[in-house]
C-alpha positions as CSV (number, residue, x, y, z in Angstrom):
1,M,13.2,-0.3,-1.3
2,G,13.3,-3.2,1.0
3,P,15.3,-7.0,0.4
4,P,12.1,-8.5,-1.2
5,A,11.9,-5.4,-3.3
6,K,15.7,-5.6,-4.6
7,Q,15.0,-9.0,-5.0
8,A,11.8,-9.2,-7.0
9,L,13.8,-6.0,-9.6
10,S,17.2,-8.1,-10.0
11,N,15.5,-10.1,-13.0
12,P,15.4,-7.9,-15.4
13,E,11.7,-9.1,-17.1
14,R,10.4,-7.8,-14.2
15,F,12.7,-3.9,-13.9
16,E,11.4,-3.7,-17.9
17,L,7.5,-4.3,-16.8
18,L,7.9,-2.2,-13.6
19,D,8.5,0.3,-16.3
20,C,6.1,-0.4,-18.6
21,I,3.8,-0.2,-16.1
22,A,5.1,3.2,-14.4
23,Q,4.8,4.6,-18.0
24,K,1.0,3.1,-19.0
25,G,0.2,4.9,-15.8
26,T,-3.3,4.1,-15.2
27,G,-2.8,0.6,-15.5
28,I,-2.0,-2.2,-17.9
29,D,-3.3,-5.7,-18.4
30,E,-0.8,-8.7,-18.7
31,G,-2.6,-9.2,-21.9
32,E,-0.7,-5.6,-23.1
33,L,1.9,-6.3,-21.0
34,A,3.4,-9.5,-22.8
35,E,2.4,-7.6,-26.7
36,L,4.9,-5.4,-26.0
37,L,7.3,-6.6,-24.3
38,G,7.5,-9.9,-26.2
39,L,6.7,-12.2,-23.3
40,S,4.5,-15.3,-23.1
41,A,1.2,-14.6,-21.0
42,T,2.6,-16.9,-18.5
43,K,6.1,-15.4,-17.9
44,V,4.1,-12.1,-17.7
45,R,1.4,-13.0,-14.4
46,Y,4.5,-14.8,-12.9
47,H,7.2,-12.2,-13.1
48,L,3.7,-10.0,-11.3
49,T,3.1,-12.1,-9.3
50,V,6.6,-11.8,-8.2
51,L,6.7,-8.1,-8.5
52,H,3.5,-8.0,-6.0
53,S,4.0,-9.8,-3.3
54,A,7.3,-6.8,-2.8
55,D,4.6,-4.3,-3.1
56,L,6.3,-3.0,-5.9
57,V,2.7,-3.2,-7.7
58,R,-1.0,-3.2,-7.4
59,H,-4.8,-3.1,-8.5
60,P,-6.1,-0.1,-9.1
61,D,-9.7,0.1,-7.5
62,R,-12.8,-2.8,-9.2
63,S,-9.8,-3.8,-11.8
64,P,-8.6,-6.9,-10.8
65,D,-6.8,-7.9,-14.0
66,R,-4.7,-4.9,-14.4
67,Y,-1.6,-3.6,-12.6
68,V,0.3,0.3,-11.6
69,V,2.6,0.7,-9.8
70,A,2.7,1.1,-6.0
71,A,2.9,4.5,-3.9
72,A,5.8,4.0,-1.7
73,A,5.9,4.4,1.6
């Protein structure tokens, strides 16, 4: 795991987001994550941007509003 991923996961809310996304397996959208975690949609969107920039999550094919855990290289 590189420095960007470690930095991204240093925040407990992002770690929890990633865990929820992993458990969902088939993908989950921002609204579902916000509801599950009791966070605002804005906060979830910010954290997803950080996780995406660190290559920890990605959008599944043809689903730009959903997120899945990125496969480890």
